[in-house]
Structures are given as structure tokens and as C-alpha cells.
BADOKOL-774941 format. One record per residue (C-alpha): x, y, z; residue in three letters. Coordinates in steps of 0.02 Angstrom, whole numbers, plus 50000, padded with zeros to 5 digits. Example, Ala and Ser with C-alpha at 12.3 -4.5 7.8 and 13.67 -1.06 7.14 Angstrom:
% BADOKOL-774941
506154977550390ALA;506844994750357SER;
% end
This chain:
% BADOKOL-774941
500674855345607MET;500424843445755PRO;500794825045728ILE;499384813145775SER;499664797345874ARG;499084786845727ARG;500314795445609SER;501724792445732LEU;501314773945740LEU;501234772245551LYS;502944780245539ALA;503634768945673ALA;502974753545584ALA;503974758545429ALA;505644758445523VAL;506594742345480PRO;507134731545626ALA;508944732445566LEU;508994750745618SER;508864745945801LEU;510444746545904PRO;511394730045908GLY;511314729546096ILE;509414728946089VAL;509454714145969ARG;510714704846076ALA;509774708046238GLU;508154701746160ALA;508844684046155GLN;508814682446346SER;507724696946403THR;505844699146400LEU;505464717646374ARG;503814723346450PHE;502864739846460ILE;501834741146620PRO;500264751646623VAL;501084763946742ILE;502684766346841ASP;503024755546993LEU;502884768647129ALA;502924756347276PHE;503904739947280VAL;502954733947434ASP;501364725147370PRO;500654723447546ILE;500734742247577TYR;500114747247404SER;498444743047324THR;499074747847150ALA;498904734147020GLN;500674737346960VAL;501314733547136SER;500304717447137ARG;501034712046970ASN;502784715947034HIS;502374706047191GLY;501964690147095PHE;503654690947009MET;504674692647167VAL;503624684247301TYR;502664667947309ASP;501024663247392THR;500494648247495LEU;499084644547374TYR;498894649447191GLY;497354654447093MET;496874648246920SER;496034658746787SER;494404650146836SER;494654656747015LEU;495034639747090GLN;496414639047223VAL;497704625447248SER;499324623447349PRO;500794633547281GLN;502174635147412MET;501294621347508LEU;501384602647482SER;499634602147554GLY;498614604647712HIS;497744594247845ALA;496114599147930ILE;495544592348098SER;493884583448115GLY;493084598248205ASP;493704609848064LEU;494574620948192LEU;496384616648154GLN;497264618547988TRP;499074612847968ASP;499864619547810LEU;501454610447755SER;502804619647658LEU;503554609847514ARG;505414606047506ASP;506704616847419GLY;506034634247457LEU;507344647947475PHE;507334666747495TRP;508304676947369HIS;509634680247501ASP;509984661547512GLY;509084657847675GLU;507804643747688ARG;505964648147692VAL;505304643647865LEU;503564642647936ALA;503904657048054ARG;504284668247903ASP;502574663847835CYS;501694666948001VAL;502444684448008ALA;501974687347826SER;500164682047855ILE;500034693948003ARG;500744708647905ARG;499594705247758TRP;498054703147867ALA;498344720347944ALA;498084727947772ARG;496874716147685ASP;495034714147725GLY;494934695547687PHE;496504692847789GLY;495764702747932GLY;494224691447930GLU;495344676047935LEU;496364682148083LEU;494814687848176GLU;494204669848163ALA;495904663248220THR;496274659248403ALA;498104655248370GLU;499264656648220LEU;500954648548246SER;502394638848170ALA;502204621148238ALA;503914617148163ASP;505014623848023ASP;503834617447888ARG;502124618347970THR;501004633747982ILE;499604630548107ARG;497934639448119PHE;496894635848274ARG;495194643448236LEU;493814650248347LYS;492544644448220ARG;492634635548052PRO;493324646047910PHE;493144635547751PRO;493744650047642LEU;495494649647718LEU;496344643847556PRO;495374656847455GLN;495964670547573ALA;497794665147569LEU;497784661447383GLY;496804675747307LYS;497604684847162ALA;496554700247195ALA;497314714947287ILE;498104712347412ASN;498784694747386PRO;499574686047536CYS;501394686847483PHE;502714677847587MET;504234687647649MET;505684684047768PRO;505194686547950GLU;506394701247971ARG;505434710847838LEU;503694704247873ALA;503864709548055SER;503984727848005GLN;502554740348012ASP;501264735847878PRO;500754754147867PHE;502494759447812LYS;503134753847641PRO;504604741947636LEU;506034747047523THR;507034730847530GLU;506374717647411VAL;506754699547459ILE;505554685947410GLY;505584667547362SER;504724669447195GLY;505364664947022PRO;506214681946994PHE;507424692547095ARG;507154711247095TYR;508694720847034LEU;508554736247143ALA;510194743747080ASP;509484744546904GLU;507924753846952ARG;507654770846871VAL;506174779146957GLN;504824782946830GLY;505684773646689ALA;506374756246723ARG;506304740946837ASN;507274724946807ALA;507134706946866TYR;508254691746850ALA;507794673346850LYS;508024665947024PHE;509064650546990ASP;508624642047155ARG;506754643247127TYR;505964626147113GLN;504304625947021PRO;502944613847070ARG;503074597246981THR;501204594246973ASP;499774602746882GLY;499894614746736LYS;500334633246731PRO;498714643046753ASP;498854661146811TRP;499654660446986THR;499354641647007ALA;500374626846949GLY;502214626346896PRO;503014643446876LYS;504334639546744ILE;505414654246689VAL;506114654446512HIS;507004671446511TYR;508554676346609ASP;507904693946633ARG;506304704046625VAL;506424722846604VAL;504944734246633TRP;505064750646537THR;503824764246580THR;503374774146424THR;502704791946424PRO;501084786646341ASP;500284770946271ALA;500514776646091GLY;502404777246116THR;502304759646187GLY;501364753146036VAL;502664761045921ALA;504024751946019ALA;503094735545993LEU;503004738745807GLN;504874742045791THR;505334727045899GLY;506084737246039GLU;504794729946160GLN;503974712946168ASP;502384715446269TRP;501294730146320GLN;500154727146468GLU;498724738346412THR;498384744746238THR;497234759246189PRO;495634753046110HIS;495734766145973ASP;497404759145914LEU;496824741145896LEU;496484742545707PRO;498264748845677ILE;499014735345786ILE;498024721545701LYS;498534728145530ALA;500374726745578ALA;500264707845565GLY;501654703445688ASP;500744708745847ILE;499394699045940GLU;498034706946048THR;496904698346172ARG;495954700846335ILE;496824691446474LEU;495394692646599ASP;493574693246538PRO;493064699646709ARG;493824716246656GLY;494144731946758TYR;492804738746874ALA;492884757646897CYS;492374769247037MET;492184787247085LEU;492874787547262ARG;492134800747378LEU;492984807447534ASN;491784803847677HIS;492754814547800LEU;492594831347714GLN;491114842047657PRO;490114840047553PRO;490314821147535PHE;490234818147722ASP;488364820147693ASN;487584803647630PRO;486094812947555ALA;487284822647442ILE;488164806647393ARG;486504798747346ARG;485924814047249ALA;487514813347145LEU;487044796247074LEU;485864804746952GLY;487334813746870ALA;488274797646832ILE;488164790746655ASP;489154774546667GLN;489134772146479SER;489964789146454ALA;491354784246574PHE;491654767746486MET;491594775246312THR;492944787546365ALA;494084772846409VAL;493584758946291ALA;492714767046142GLY;490994763146076THR;491204744446043ASP;490014735846164PRO;491174720746172ALA;492364730946279PHE;491184738746407GLN;489814734146531VAL;488554745746613SER;487634747946726PRO;488594739046864ILE;488424738847052GLY;489604734247193TYR;490084716747132PHE;490884712446966ALA;489564708746833PRO;489354690746775ASP;490074684046938THR;489044674547068PRO;488764688847192MET;488224701947063ALA;486414707647055SER;485334721546980ASP;484834728547151VAL;484864747647142GLY;485454748646962LEU;483924757846898ASP;484694774146959VAL;485954772846817PHE;484704768746680ARG;483964781546561GLY;484544799146513PRO;485324810446644ARG;484264824946708ASP;485544837446774TYR;484244850446822ALA;483444837546935LYS;485144832747008VAL;485534851047045LYS;483894852847137ALA;484184836747235GLU;485944841947282LEU;485314858647345LYS;483914850347443ALA;485204838447519ALA;486244853147581GLY;487534856747447TYR;487964875247453ASN;489304877147321GLY;490774870347421GLU;492334867547316LYS;492604849647257ILE;494404844347222VAL;494434829547103VAL;496094820347090LEU;496494814946911VAL;498054804446871PRO;498674812346711THR;499914798246676ASN;498624784146682SER;497924777346518LEU;496234773246595ALA;496064784346747GLN;496414800846658LYS;494874799646545PRO;493854793046691LEU;494364808246792GLY;493934820146651GLU;492184812846634ILE;491974813846824ALA;492434832346825VAL;491254835846681ASP;489834826246764SER;490014835346930LEU;490084852146843ARG;488504848146746LYS;487704844246913ALA;488114861946969GLY;489584857847083MET;491064869447106ASN;492444858047041VAL;494324860047041GLU;495244848346922TYR;496844842247009ALA;497884833846875GLY;499334824846960LEU;500534810346941ASP;499784793646992PHE;501054790947130ALA;500674808147203VAL;498814804147203ILE;499104787847296LEU;499934797747435GLN;498684812047435ARG;497204800147453GLN;497914795147622LEU;497694812847686LYS;496264816547805LYS;496574835347797ASP;495254848147741PRO;495294854347561ILE;496184870447610GLY;497604860347687GLN;497984849047540GLY;496524837147558GLY;495384830547422TRP;493554827347383SER;493454813947250ALA;494564802647145ALA;494334789547011VAL;494994771947020GLY;494994755846921ASN;495084738646998TRP;495104721746917GLN;493434713046921GLY;494214699847033ILE;494424713347166ASP;492524715347172TRP;492044696947180LEU;491314696547356ASN;491114706847515PRO;492694699747593ALA;493774704447445GLY;493044721347398ASN;493924732047527THR;493004747647470ASN;491344741847543ILE;491984735047709ARG;491434750547804GLY;492854750447931GLU;493454768047893GLY;495204761747853LYS;495404763447665VAL;495564779447565ALA;493834787047563GLY;493624782847748TRP;491914774747728TYR;491214768747894ALA;489634758347915SER;488724749948058GLU;487794738347939LYS;489144731147827MET;490144721647958GLY;488694710848019PRO;488114707347841LEU;489874702247792ARG;489934690647942GLY;488314682547885GLN;489044680147711TRP;490624671947779LEU;489564660047883ALA;488384655447741ALA;488724638347667SER;487494638947521GLU;487744649447365LEU;485914655047364ALA;486084661847541GLU;487724670647497GLN;486864678747348GLN;485384684247454ARG;486564692547578ILE;487514701147437CYS;485904708347369ARG;485604715747542GLU;487394722147547ILE;487164730747380GLN;485544738647440ALA;486464745647592VAL;487864751847478ALA;486634761547371PHE;485944769247531GLU;487634773947608GLU;488674776147447ILE;490414770147498PRO;490894775247320TYR;489984776847154ILE;490204762647027PRO;490524770146855ILE;490594754746743GLY;491714740546687LEU;492844739346535TYR;493844725246458LYS;495644729446419GLN;496654721246280PRO;498484717446299THR;499684717146151ALA;501264707146118TYR;502374702545973ARG;502104685545892LYS;503924682045932ALA;503384677346108ILE;502114664546166THR;501464656746326GLY;500634672046404ILE;499384665646531LEU;497614671846560ASP;497244682446714GLY;498454696646749THR;500184699646679ALA;501324685846748VAL;503024681746676PHE;503284663146698TRP;502794651546555ASN;503154665846431VAL;504484660646305ARG;505124664046130PRO;503924657445998ALA;
% end
């Protein structure tokens, strides 16, 4: 008789803590034990857009500015900045006492190289450098921007916590090709990465960086303020499934699980010694990414016709259950309940789905039964059910769908392929981004229309509109432009929004100090 996940957890909860190996109990005194949502496939957070790589990045690397949970930015590695009267020169001053993990001092030229490498991969960074006439190190502690035109969002670009953050690296690493992943991990952040302890697919370890000097002002708030470390080590253990992770929390083998299945929340709450909460109310915005290079989704009429097959509520229920507190739909191309969000175009998602109508519209648009390969990460708590709903929706719409269930890391690589289906290419894939990644047209890389990100969406309209948004000084004008951007998106379909869910995290009451935002590991300490 098969054992259910709930039965397994109940059994695990009954195991007394004394049955754990002594080494686990001893290690717990100085080690924070964490379960990430998925394995760390890439240790280079500039190369990878995976959230797990971003979280790893904030442990190892630091940023010039930090971001609070209210999305305000403030100096982090910097003591401050000075702006010329014409707003065309920014001098950013590094604070004293910054060292790389290899013992070398952090210099301005390291940061200049890091900004350039980041900007080659990040849309907001690209906008900043396009507006920059000269980026240089005026001296060892001064990073100088000479601008072609005012760019008041410079701190927001350099300090964003959304993917990809502008992490600082030594010049010798930052000077390497941004389109090839780095394998050496040297930062100046509060933790050192212990590469020799890495077990691919299972374990990553970090040690407190003793020479790290936290800021002395402000309060810890997400990636802003003092980053004070209370544990000697942090160990990430990748578990085969979220249920196994919850069982490890119950027995005391683990301290903190990044994401917790919604259906297990009642069991966790009943345990009594585990807390659950939502770190970021902006949640996770989800997408069905379409490959614009290959038939049939190279045809915008087919992409538009497919909208009628998308039931955002069904996608979100598959991930977050039926409790409306954990899901939001319909959504568009900006995170709901943030300043740039609007209801432009959302009517297409309202009401019951008419699959017969969708089939007819797909046929009229030119769909002739071509095979659709949908990439589904089978080891992702959220993306696997999203992928299964996507496959079901496309099949209901009469499309010839092949379900390609693969490891998340394999999918990240395959989405970079521009090859036809018959040569290992792909047609569609699901993805989940934090709401902060969809805040505005500079940050949401998926609607930039430059043909550079997976999906290869190219647009003649998006670039000029984004330029207008960057130049707008009033919120009302920015919002007007974003309504126009969303209207263009629903015409061109860079991807299909499929809803937003809010994801609880879970941790033992034996720890405290977890900050709002994303999973960061300073300020966390024994209760």
C-alpha cells in the first residue's frame, strides 16, 4: 500500500529528537541548516537568472546599494555618493574596510569591471550604461559615472534585489565573458563559499567571512542596513521533495525550508514548534514562455489565439491550493498591487474558457498541428504543476503537445537553444519570478523586446516606450506609459502571464531574525 506524504510527515513528527545522530545536534550549535527550493545549478548569479543563484549571490557577494523590504535603496558597500549640479556626474565612494574573500582590498576598478559585466546581462544595467558616457575608477575608492543625460534611477539599478542584482566581484573575475558562467566564487559578502564541500544536487556550504564589516548605521532590512552574521556556517541541503524537507524540519534535522507546500500548512502548524510566514507579499509571478524563433509560436496571431486557453486561476490553484489568500488572478505584465500594474488587456483571462473557440482561432491563425515541446522541470515544487496545467491547457486547445519532463538545470540550458524542435529545441516552458522582478519595464527583462533572453522576443515598439518611461519624472506619466506597454505586450505576446501566488516559508521556532523579502542569512540567530 503506498505511503502518502501526509502519513510520512506524521510519522516523522513522532520521532524523538534524541534519535538524531550526535553530530547533527553538535553541528546545530554553530550551523544554520537550510533547504533551498531547488539545487544550485550555477554559482554565477550574473550568468544565471535562477532565484537560487540570486540567493546564493547575496550570501557571497555584496552590492553598492541595498534594498529594503519596502523597495527603498540606500548605500551598502558605499559610504555615499555625490551628484554634480547638472546631474551628469555621479561619484560613488566605497566605505573603508572592504575585502575580498581572498584577502585583497576591494577597489573601485573591481567595481567598474563588475558593473560592466552585470550590465551586459541585465536590462536595467544596460539602460544605465547606454546613458553613460564614461564609467571609470577616479581613484581606489571612487566609482565615477559621467552621463550623457540624467539618470535619476542609478541607485535603483545598482541596488535592486530583483534578478539580476549588481553583485561586486574582483576585477580578474568580473573581466571575464558575462555569457560564460564563472566557476570560481570570490566575493566580499558576509559569507565565503566552501567550494570543496559542494555536492552537486545535494549540498552547498558557506562560512562566516570574519573580515566582513557590516554597516554601522541603519537597521537590517532585506539587503539594506547592517549584515550581521550570527552563525559560523550555513549549509544548504537539497531534498528530493518538499515533503521530505518538512519532515526534516519536524525532526530537527533542518532549521529552515525556503518554500513549503500549501497543502502541508495545516500539518506544520499543528506541530507547534514550526513557524510559517510569507516573506514577500508581492509573491511569485508566473509565465508561460513561448519560443518566438520556432513554429508555431513565431506567429504572433497564434500566440494571441492561445490566450483564450489560459485559465490563470487553474494554474494558481495547482501551485497554491484554493485559498484565495495565496493567489492572485488575472494578472498582466507587471506585478499586481505595485505602481505600474493595470487592468489593460486582462479581460481576455476573465470568464470560462471556450476551447472550441480557441481551436477555431488557432486554425484561422495558421496552426496546422505542429508538435509543441513543453519543458517541465520535474524537480521544482512550483514549476512542475505549472507545467502540467500548461500541457493540459494546450492539449484542450487542440495542440499536438509533447511533455518534456526534465531536471531544472537541464531546462535552463535547453532554453538557450535556438535549434528547431527536431534538433533538441523547444516550444514553450513555464517560469516563476518574484513579483519584484516584474515591477517596471526596466526590470522585467522578459518584455524588453531585444531578442536576447530565452524566448527570443523582439519588438520595435518596446524600446522607445521603455525610453519614455525612464525619462518620465512623474508617477502618473510612468503609469500611463506602462499601460501602453501592457497593451503592446498583449498584442505581441512576449510570454503569457499565468497568475501570481504567495509562497510561505517555514522554520523552527529555535531560530529567529529572518528578514522579509527573499531568503537572506544575516540577522538570523538562535532564538
